[in-house]
VMD Tcl script that draws the C-alpha trace (Angstrom):
set ca {
  {122.03 108.74 133.03}
  {120.58 110.28 129.87}
  {117.17 109.95 128.25}
  {117.75 109.00 124.62}
  {115.19 108.65 121.84}
  {116.33 106.47 118.94}
  {114.44 106.25 115.66}
  {115.12 103.50 113.11}
  {113.94 103.80 109.51}
  {112.52 101.16 107.19}
  {115.85 99.93 105.81}
  {117.16 99.54 109.38}
  {114.28 97.14 110.21}
  {113.87 95.61 106.75}
  {113.93 92.02 108.00}
  {114.23 90.01 111.22}
  {118.04 90.03 111.20}
  {118.09 93.81 110.94}
  {115.54 94.11 113.74}
  {117.89 92.00 115.89}
  {120.76 94.31 114.90}
  {118.66 97.30 116.02}
  {117.99 95.47 119.29}
  {121.73 95.10 119.91}
  {122.24 98.85 119.45}
  {119.32 99.62 121.74}
  {120.58 97.24 124.44}
  {124.09 98.71 124.24}
  {122.68 102.18 124.88}
  {120.43 100.87 127.67}
  {123.25 98.99 129.41}
  {125.32 102.17 129.49}
  {122.80 103.36 132.10}
  {120.51 105.36 129.82}
  {116.74 105.46 129.56}
  {115.80 104.51 125.99}
  {112.72 105.14 123.87}
  {112.77 103.54 120.41}
  {110.62 104.81 117.52}
  {110.23 102.45 114.56}
  {109.17 102.72 110.94}
  {107.59 99.86 109.02}
  {109.86 97.36 107.30}
  {111.15 98.70 103.97}
  {108.54 98.19 101.25}
  {105.70 97.24 103.59}
  {103.83 100.56 103.35}
  {103.94 100.40 99.54}
  {102.55 96.84 99.60}
  {99.75 97.90 101.94}
  {98.84 100.78 99.63}
  {98.83 98.38 96.67}
  {96.47 96.06 98.52}
  {94.17 98.97 99.36}
  {94.11 100.07 95.71}
  {93.21 96.54 94.68}
  {90.21 96.68 97.00}
  {89.05 100.14 95.96}
  {89.97 102.63 93.23}
  {89.67 105.38 95.82}
  {90.26 103.85 99.29}
  {88.52 105.56 102.18}
  {91.22 107.69 103.80}
  {90.27 106.78 107.37}
  {90.41 103.06 106.64}
  {93.65 103.50 104.70}
  {95.26 105.01 107.81}
  {94.03 102.08 109.89}
  {95.68 99.74 107.37}
  {98.96 101.63 107.01}
  {99.46 101.90 110.77}
  {99.84 98.12 110.94}
  {103.30 98.35 109.34}
  {104.80 100.17 112.32}
  {102.74 98.11 114.75}
  {104.44 94.98 113.39}
  {108.03 96.21 113.81}
  {107.34 97.62 117.29}
  {105.91 94.31 118.49}
  {108.74 92.26 116.93}
  {111.46 94.40 118.52}
  {109.80 94.29 121.95}
  {109.44 90.49 121.63}
  {113.13 90.07 120.88}
  {114.22 92.38 123.71}
  {112.06 90.47 126.20}
  {113.34 87.11 124.93}
  {116.86 88.31 125.70}
  {115.94 89.28 129.25}
  {115.54 93.03 128.75}
  {112.38 94.72 130.12}
  {110.46 96.21 127.23}
  {106.97 97.18 126.15}
  {105.61 98.33 122.79}
  {103.10 101.14 122.37}
  {101.02 102.26 119.42}
  {100.69 105.95 118.61}
  {97.47 106.45 120.56}
  {98.94 104.65 123.60}
  {101.90 107.03 123.47}
  {99.34 109.86 123.46}
  {100.38 111.25 120.09}
  {97.42 113.54 119.42}
  {96.88 114.82 115.89}
  {94.39 116.70 113.76}
  {92.02 114.68 111.57}
  {93.82 115.08 108.22}
  {94.01 111.39 107.32}
  {97.20 110.46 105.46}
  {99.02 113.66 106.40}
  {97.99 114.47 109.97}
  {99.85 117.04 112.04}
  {100.81 116.42 115.65}
  {98.97 118.76 118.01}
  {100.33 117.40 121.31}
  {102.17 114.44 122.85}
  {101.02 113.45 126.33}
  {103.69 110.77 126.86}
  {102.37 109.86 130.32}
  {102.45 106.13 129.62}
  {105.99 106.40 128.23}
  {107.20 108.19 131.36}
  {105.64 105.58 133.63}
  {107.28 102.73 131.71}
  {110.64 104.50 131.81}
  {110.32 104.92 135.59}
  {109.82 101.14 135.79}
  {113.11 100.68 133.89}
  {111.55 99.53 130.60}
  {112.91 100.02 127.12}
  {109.90 101.66 125.47}
  {109.23 100.84 121.81}
  {106.78 103.14 120.00}
  {105.22 102.65 116.57}
  {106.14 105.76 114.58}
  {104.20 107.48 111.79}
  {100.88 107.33 113.66}
  {98.69 108.98 116.26}
  {95.00 109.57 116.86}
  {92.62 112.48 116.48}
  {90.25 113.94 119.07}
  {87.64 111.30 118.24}
  {90.08 108.42 118.76}
  {90.52 107.65 115.06}
  {93.92 106.32 113.96}
  {95.81 108.84 111.82}
  {99.11 108.72 109.95}
  {101.63 111.53 109.52}
  {102.61 111.12 105.85}
  {105.59 109.36 104.32}
  {108.68 109.82 106.48}
  {106.46 110.68 109.44}
  {108.34 108.44 111.90}
  {111.07 111.11 112.03}
  {108.43 113.56 113.20}
  {107.11 111.05 115.75}
  {110.61 110.69 117.18}
  {111.43 114.38 117.50}
  {107.95 115.22 118.85}
  {108.21 112.49 121.51}
  {111.76 113.59 122.34}
  {110.46 117.14 122.81}
  {107.60 115.96 125.07}
  {110.01 113.91 127.19}
  {112.67 116.64 127.23}
  {115.10 114.00 126.02}
  {118.82 114.63 126.17}
  {119.10 113.73 122.51}
  {117.21 112.23 119.58}
  {119.18 109.89 117.31}
  {117.77 109.30 113.81}
  {119.18 106.05 112.38}
  {118.91 105.52 108.65}
  {120.81 103.91 105.75}
  {123.19 106.86 105.30}
  {125.90 107.88 107.73}
  {124.95 111.53 107.99}
  {123.99 114.61 106.01}
  {126.05 115.44 102.94}
  {126.82 118.60 101.01}
  {124.88 117.03 98.10}
  {123.31 113.70 97.21}
  {126.33 111.32 97.00}
  {124.49 109.30 94.35}
  {124.52 112.35 92.08}
  {127.70 114.10 93.20}
  {130.59 111.72 93.93}
  {132.60 114.55 95.51}
  {129.97 115.28 98.19}
  {131.27 115.52 101.78}
  {129.60 114.42 105.00}
  {128.93 117.32 107.35}
  {129.85 116.99 111.03}
  {127.18 119.52 111.92}
  {124.52 121.59 110.23}
  {122.21 124.29 111.54}
  {118.51 123.53 111.92}
  {117.83 126.47 109.61}
  {119.89 124.92 106.83}
  {118.42 121.47 107.41}
  {114.92 122.94 107.30}
  {115.63 124.40 103.88}
  {117.24 121.15 102.68}
  {114.29 119.05 103.83}
  {111.82 121.39 102.15}
  {113.82 121.36 98.91}
  {114.07 117.65 98.30}
  {116.75 116.27 100.65}
  {115.25 112.99 101.89}
  {117.42 112.37 104.96}
  {114.95 113.96 107.41}
  {111.21 114.60 107.27}
  {110.50 118.34 107.03}
  {108.19 118.48 110.04}
  {110.73 116.68 112.23}
  {113.19 119.50 111.59}
  {110.50 122.06 112.40}
  {109.95 120.32 115.76}
  {113.69 120.22 116.46}
  {114.02 123.94 115.73}
  {110.94 124.99 117.69}
  {111.56 122.81 120.75}
  {115.39 122.87 120.78}
  {115.71 119.09 120.46}
  {119.34 117.93 119.95}
  {119.25 115.65 116.89}
  {121.92 113.35 115.47}
  {121.59 111.65 112.07}
  {123.50 108.36 112.00}
  {123.71 105.09 110.09}
  {122.37 101.90 111.65}
  {124.97 99.92 109.70}
  {128.20 101.41 111.11}
  {129.54 103.24 114.15}
  {130.20 106.60 112.47}
  {129.33 109.69 114.51}
  {127.01 111.04 111.83}
  {125.82 114.65 111.63}
  {124.57 116.81 114.48}
  {121.84 119.39 113.99}
  {122.67 122.56 115.92}
  {120.19 125.23 116.91}
  {121.87 128.48 115.92}
  {125.18 129.26 114.28}
  {127.38 128.73 117.37}
  {129.73 131.53 116.33}
  {131.59 129.17 114.04}
  {133.07 130.43 110.80}
  {130.65 129.16 108.18}
  {131.08 128.44 104.52}
  {128.94 130.73 102.39}
  {127.12 127.73 100.90}
  {126.94 124.50 102.89}
  {124.92 122.29 100.53}
  {123.34 121.89 97.10}
  {120.01 120.08 96.75}
  {117.66 119.17 93.93}
  {114.04 118.06 93.71}
  {112.54 116.36 90.67}
  {109.10 116.13 92.26}
  {108.10 119.48 90.76}
  {105.67 120.57 88.08}
  {104.66 124.02 86.89}
  {101.34 125.43 85.75}
  {100.87 128.63 83.75}
  {97.69 130.63 83.25}
  {98.05 132.79 80.13}
  {96.50 136.23 79.66}
  {94.85 136.51 83.04}
  {92.91 139.76 83.74}
  {95.22 142.00 85.78}
  {92.83 143.19 88.49}
  {92.32 142.96 92.26}
  {91.12 139.60 93.57}
  {92.30 137.49 90.64}
  {95.16 135.85 92.57}
  {92.73 134.83 95.30}
  {90.45 133.23 92.70}
  {93.41 131.32 91.22}
  {94.95 130.05 94.43}
  {91.87 129.73 96.67}
  {90.63 126.47 95.08}
  {94.18 125.08 95.15}
  {94.42 125.81 98.87}
  {90.97 124.39 99.54}
  {92.12 121.14 97.91}
  {95.13 120.88 100.22}
  {97.69 121.38 97.43}
  {100.88 123.23 98.38}
  {102.07 125.93 95.99}
  {105.77 126.75 96.02}
  {107.21 129.26 93.56}
  {105.03 131.94 91.92}
  {105.96 134.28 89.06}
  {103.73 136.92 87.49}
  {104.61 138.58 84.18}
  {102.58 141.67 83.31}
  {101.44 142.09 79.71}
  {100.24 145.19 77.93}
  {96.50 145.74 77.81}
  {95.64 144.89 81.41}
  {96.62 141.23 81.28}
  {99.25 139.07 82.95}
  {100.70 135.57 82.80}
  {100.92 133.72 86.11}
  {103.12 130.65 86.69}
  {103.45 128.54 89.83}
  {104.86 125.18 90.89}
  {103.20 122.31 92.74}
  {104.37 118.81 93.75}
  {104.37 116.52 90.72}
  {102.09 114.13 92.60}
  {99.42 116.88 92.66}
  {100.01 118.12 89.12}
  {97.03 116.46 87.40}
  {94.62 117.54 90.13}
  {95.95 121.11 90.18}
  {95.79 121.38 86.38}
  {92.16 120.25 86.37}
  {91.29 122.82 89.04}
  {93.00 125.66 87.18}
  {91.29 124.85 83.89}
  {87.96 125.42 85.62}
  {89.30 128.62 87.22}
  {90.54 129.88 83.83}
  {87.03 129.58 82.39}
  {85.60 131.50 85.34}
  {88.07 134.40 85.20}
  {88.45 134.61 81.43}
  {92.08 133.50 81.09}
  {93.11 132.57 77.55}
  {94.75 129.20 78.31}
  {96.24 126.91 80.92}
  {99.24 124.70 80.30}
  {101.82 122.87 82.37}
  {105.16 121.08 82.42}
  {106.19 118.06 84.49}
  {109.74 117.87 83.12}
  {111.31 120.35 85.50}
  {113.45 120.22 88.64}
  {114.38 122.68 91.35}
  {118.08 123.11 92.18}
  {119.02 125.06 95.31}
  {122.11 126.33 97.12}
  {121.77 126.68 100.91}
  {123.90 128.24 103.64}
  {123.57 130.46 106.69}
  {126.76 132.14 105.49}
  {124.70 133.74 102.72}
  {123.28 136.12 105.33}
  {126.56 138.04 105.45}
  {127.96 137.48 101.95}
  {126.94 139.04 98.65}
  {127.40 137.68 95.15}
  {125.98 134.19 95.75}
  {123.15 134.63 93.24}
  {125.47 136.02 90.58}
  {127.86 133.09 91.04}
  {125.01 130.59 90.83}
  {123.62 132.14 87.65}
  {127.02 132.39 85.94}
  {127.83 128.77 86.86}
  {124.59 127.52 85.30}
  {125.15 129.72 82.24}
  {128.62 128.23 81.75}
  {126.99 124.79 81.56}
  {124.37 126.11 79.11}
  {121.59 125.45 81.65}
  {118.57 127.70 81.20}
  {116.89 129.11 84.32}
  {113.10 128.90 84.11}
  {112.13 130.33 87.53}
  {113.97 131.80 90.53}
  {113.09 132.13 94.22}
  {115.11 133.14 97.27}
  {115.12 133.24 101.05}
  {117.67 134.65 103.48}
  {119.75 131.46 103.33}
  {118.67 129.84 100.03}
  {118.52 130.48 96.28}
  {116.49 128.12 94.09}
  {116.32 127.83 90.32}
  {113.90 125.76 88.26}
  {115.64 124.10 85.32}
  {114.86 121.33 82.85}
  {114.73 118.01 84.69}
  {117.35 116.40 82.44}
  {119.87 119.10 83.46}
  {119.30 118.93 87.23}
  {122.12 116.55 88.12}
  {124.64 118.42 85.97}
  {123.56 121.62 87.72}
  {124.12 120.05 91.16}
  {127.65 118.92 90.30}
  {128.59 122.25 88.72}
  {127.31 124.30 91.66}
  {128.92 121.93 94.20}
  {132.31 122.55 92.58}
  {131.76 126.28 92.04}
  {131.05 126.88 95.74}
  {134.08 124.89 96.91}
  {132.18 121.97 98.43}
  {134.04 119.11 96.70}
  {135.90 116.80 99.08}
  {139.66 116.75 98.97}
  {141.08 114.01 96.76}
}
mol new
graphics top color blue
foreach p $ca { graphics top sphere $p radius 0.5 }
foreach p [lrange $ca 0 end-1] q [lrange $ca 1 end] { graphics top cylinder $p $q radius 0.2 }
display resetview
C-alpha cells in the first residue's frame, strides 16, 4: 500500500463531468489498495470571475477579504468531489486549507507556506477515507484565510505530500508531461520522460507554466517524488528526479520563453557607494521581484543601470524609480514592455563549454538582437524583442538538437 497525493488543476475540474472523471481516477487508485489525498484547484475561469466581481465592488479590494473570496473556488470543487465519492459509496471527507493545517505567513494573495501539520489528514487516512483538500489556501498565525498566488495548488500538493511523507505526488493537468519547449510555439518539441528538479526549477522560474515555482522548490528541498501527468489520458507523463542519477544528459534539455517581462533603465546615475541600495530598496519594500540587472559605466563618474521586473509590476516599479531618480540626481528613467526572455536550460551545461557561444551565434543567424544576458550554472537567458521570442525558441530548439524525430 502506498500513500499517494494527487493534484488536479482547473481544466481537470472545469465542470461536473470532469469532476466525475477525476473521481473515477481517484477511486481507481484507492481500489488498488492505496491511501489517497486529493488536492483540487478551482474550476477553470472561476478565480478570474471572482476577481472581476471583487473589482466591481471596489477599485482596490481589501487583500484580506479578497483572499476570503478567492478561497471559495477551491472550497467548491473539494466539496463537490467529496459529495460524488460519497454518493458512489466511497468514504471521503473534504478539508479546507486551515483544516489541513496549512500554516502560512500573512502575505495576502501570495502567502508562503511555513508548515503543514496534517494531523487531521492522517487521522482520516487511518479511518480509510479518501481525503479531499482545497488547494491554493491556508491560514496565518491569527487564523486569517490566505491564498498562495496563482498556481498555488501545486505548492499545496507538494507541501502536503512532504508533510505526509507520501510515496509520490502526481500533478494532473491538461498536458501530458513536460516538454523540451512549449508545443504551441515549437511543433517539434518532445515530451521528456524525466527531468531533474534543478532543471524544472529553472524552467518554472523562467516562464514554463506546467508547475508552480514554489512547488518545485518544495520537491527539491523535501525530496518529494513528483510526476506530471494529463488527466485526459493514461500517458505516464514526466517524472521529476532529485539529482542527475548518473544518466548521460543532453547538454541542453529545454528552451523556455517568458513574455511577462519589462525593463527599466535609469540614465546617468551617480556612480558612488550606496546608490544601488537607494535604487532597489524601495522596489524590495514594495514586494516587487527584480530579475536581471546590468550596469554600464560612463565617463565622468556616472553609470546607466537597467533591470527587469514582471510586466504586471511594471507601472508600479516605473513610478517608484521616477521618484528615486529625483532623489539621487539621475538624468532620466525610461522603460520597455515589449521584451521577452528566452532561455536554454540543462544540467549538462555544467560539464560542457561553448553553450553560450552557440546560443549567441544561433540568434545572430536569425538577426535577433540580444538586449540583456544572464547566466547560472545550468541556464543562459537572453532578453530579446518580444516579437522575436517565438522565432528564437524554435531556432535554439533546433540548434541544440532537441527536435523530435520525424
